[in-house]
C-alpha positions, -999 to +999 in steps of 0.1 A: -165-465-238-157-431-240-161-404-254-140-395-278-131-363-300-111-371-321-109-380-349-140-368-361-153-355-400-157-317-401-180-306-431-182-270-449-205-261-478-180-248-505-148-269-487-157-300-488-154-327-452-122-333-437-115-360-412-093-345-380-076-357-360-068-329-336-085-295-316-054-278-336-066-294-372-101-287-367-083-255-352-062-244-385-098-257-411-110-219-401-143-204-399-168-223-417-167-254-407-188-277-386-197-314-379-236-319-395-231-311-433-265-296-435-254-271-406-225-260-423-252-258-459-273-236-432-247-208-430-235-206-466-267-202-475-275-179-449-245-152-450-244-156-493-283-140-484-266-114-464-238-104-492-270-100-515-289-084-493-263-058-490-250-053-523-288-048-533-293-016-514-257-006-522-265-008-555-295+014-549-282+038-530-256+043-555-289+046-585-306+073-562-275+097-562-263+094-598-304+105-602-294+130-578-264+146-590-284+141-626-307+162-614-285+186-597-261+189-630-290+200-652-308+220-626-275+242-627-274+242-659-299+255-666-292+280-646-265+289-661-284+287-695-312+310-674-289+336-667-271+339-700-304+350-712-323+368-686-355+368-708-357+337-710-352+335-669-389+324-651-390+300-679-359+279-679-359+283-637-395+272-647-382+239-666-357+230-639-374+228-616-403+204-634-368+182-646-356+180-601-391+169-597-401+149-622-360+132-613-375+127-575-405+108-585-387+082-610-361+074-583-388+072-558-406+048-573-382+028-585-375+026-549-408+014-540-411-014-569-377-025-558-382-031-519-417-048-537 
């Protein structure tokens, strides 16, 4: 008996299964279709995990940037206030530097916890 390629069943993790009669029909289905349902599911899970990891990484970067922007804005404000009142310039600079250091340490701690 000759090995007949078509018709055949194809499986997709989110689209279910389809019976295709020709190579053209198979091509029209697009990516993600497999001969074995387990492989289709595994490929889907792999892609979802990759997307989730990328989203978490993007979120972490956004949070770190927001913390840095906030610290810079606070430092800039402290410098402006110090310039308006030179008597308190040293104290204002010290407070601003302390705040920047605290915010940086907090962001680093949060990043370290996210890695765990």
